[in-house]
N, C-alpha and C positions, 0 to 999 in steps of 0.2 A: 504494499500499500504506500503510495507517495505520502511524503510528508505534509502536514496540514497548512503550510506556510512555505511560499518559495519566493526567492528574490529575482526581481526583474533584472537579468544580467545575461550578457552573451558568454561569460564564461562557462567552459565545459560543455557548450552546445555546439555541434556541427550544424553550420548555417545550410540552408537551400537556398540556389540562386535560381533566376528565371528572369524573363522579359515579357513584356506585353504581346498579346497575341498580334499576329501580323496585321489582321483586319482592322485593330484597334489603335495601332502606332499612327500619330500624326507627325512626328519630329524626333529626331536624335536616334540614339542607340540606348535607351535606359536599361539598366541591369537591376534587378530587384534581389536584395539578399535578406532572407527572413530567419531570425532565431527564434523558433517555436519553443515557447515555455510551458504552454498547458494547452491541451486538446482533449475535450472531455465533454460528452453528452450536449454537442451542438455550440460549446463555448471554446473559443480559440484566443490566446494571449500570448504576446510575444514582442518582439522588437523587430521593425522594418526598416531598412535602408533602401533608397532609389537614387541612382545618379541620373544627370540631367536628360531631358527629353519630355515629349507629351504624347498623352494617349488617352483615349474616351474610357470613360468608366459608368458602370451601371450596377447599382447596389440592388440586391435581393435580400440581403442581410443588414442587420444593425450593426454600426461600429461607433466605439469611443476611440479617440486616439489623443495623444499629446505629443507634439514635436519636441524634441530634444537637440536637434541640430537642423541648420539649412533652411531654404527658403523654396517654397512651393506656391502655385497658383492653382486652386480649384474654381473653375466656372461652371455654374450649373446651366444646363441648356435654357435659352432664353432669359438668363440673368446676368448679374454683374459679377465679374471676377472678384474673388475672395483671396488676399495674400496671406499666407500663413508662414509665420518664423517661429524660432524657438520660444517655447514657454506657451504657446498657443493650445489651447485643448478644443475640441468639438466632438459633436456626434453627428453622425450621417445616418439617415433612417433608410428603410427598405423603399425603392421606388426612385431614389436618386439618380440622375443621368446628367452627364456632362463631360468635363475634361479636368484630367490632373497634369499639370506641367511642374516639373523639377527644375527649378531656376539655379539653385545651388544644393549639392547633394544633401539629401533630407533623410533625418531618422527619426522615427517615430514609435513610441510604445502604443500598443493597440489592445483593445479586447473586441472580439468579434462574436456576436451572438446570431445563430442561423434560426 
C-alpha cells in the first residue's frame, strides 16, 4: 500500500516524454515531460513541463494547475488570451477548447480528475 502522503517532486521518478498530436500542432516543436506522482481512481497528479510551441487543446477532464516556472498563453476559442506566469493557479473545466502556447519553457504542478 502506498504511503498516505506523497511529496510533489521529480526525485526518483522516471519521466515520460511526448509531443502534441500532429493534427493539433500549430507552431514549433514542443516536447512534454511528465513526472506522474499519483494515478488512482480517475485522479492524476504530478509535474508537467513543456518547451516552446503552440497547439490546440480540448478538455474532457477537470484540471487544477499551478505554474512553477515559465510563461504560457492559453486562448479559449472565441476569447481573449490569458498569460500565465510563475505562481499562477487555474482550474480548467471539461468542455474548454482553445490553444496553449508555451512562450518560455513552462513547468506546472497538476491534478486531473476524469
